[in-house]
N, C-alpha and C positions, 0 to 999 in steps of 0.2 A: 480520447482523453487518457493520459498516462496515469495520473494519480486518480484512483477510483473514489477515494473518500477518506474522511478522517473522523475520529470519534474522540470525545473528551474523556479523559480518565487515565489511569495508570496502565502501562503495558502489562498484559497477562502473561502466562506461561507461553513459551514458544510452541507453535504448532506446525505441522507439516504443510498447512494451507497458507502460511505466511510467506510473502515474498522476501527475498534476502535484503531488499532495499528498504523495507519498513523501518521507520525510526520514530522516536519520541522527541518532540520539541518542547523544551522547558523555557519559559519566559522568566528570567531573573533580572530584567532590565530596570524595574521600578516604574515602568509605563505599560499601558495597554497597547496591544498590537492589533491593528485593524485588518491587515491582510498578510497572507503568507503564500508565496509562490515557489514552486519546485519545478525545475525544468531540466531536461537533459543538457549537459554542458555543450553538446554539439548543436543545440537548437538556438534559434534567434527569437523564439516565442516563449513568453513566460507561462503560457497555458492559463488556467483559471485559478482564482484564489481558492486554496484548499479549505479555508475557513468558511467559505460561502458568506452568509450574512452574519455569522458569529464573530465574536471578539475573543482574542487570546489575552486574558487579563494578566497583570503582573502576578507571578507566582503560580500561574496555571500551567497545565501539561496538556499536550495535544498529540495523539497518536496518528501518524500519517502512514497510510496503507497504499501499497502498490499492487497491481495485478500480478499474479504469480508468474505469468509468461514473460514479463518484462525482464530482459537480460542486461540492460544498461546499468553500469555501476557508477559512472561519474555524473554528478548532478550539481546544479547551481541552486542556491537558496536566496530568496529575497523576502525581507519583512518590511512592512510599512507601519510606522507608528501612528496611533490615533490622534495624538496631541497636535502634531504639526505636519503630518503626511511625509515626514522625512523617511528615507529608506536606508537599509543596510543590506549589502549583497556579499555573498561568498560564492566562489566558483570552484569547480572541480572537486567537490566532496565525494569521496568514495563511499557510497551508501551500502556497498557490499561488505564494508569493514566497520561502518559506524552504525550504532543502534540508538544512540542518544545524542542530541545536540542541545546544549544549554547556552542560551545567549545572555550576555551581560552588557550593561551600559555603564561607562565611566563618565560621570558628569564633568569631572575636572578636566579630562582630556577631550571630552565630547566624542568618544569613540565607542562603537558597539563591537564586541568580540564574541566569538563562538568557541565553546569548549566541546570538542568531539570525543565521544567515548564509544 
């Protein structure tokens, strides 16, 4: 498994043990998210839900951690909403350059967007 685990809370100070792909996911959609998948862009498999049995509530933050030895920078991200199991997918995110992803939902246009920092 590529993504080793996730912990709820705010990202702490950077440490030498952190992988350069580690990032914080912020849910600002107005809805709870039931599942989050992170997979290398070259893969056809979404791997496992990094939330496990947990839920990413609206306004919550989730730290996603990678194994230090992982060298892949381009990743795809998929979130699945709790309310209707609809999905939003982003491809080719350079997690070697991104440390925070904030997702937003626009009800008027029915679109989910991602702000990369």
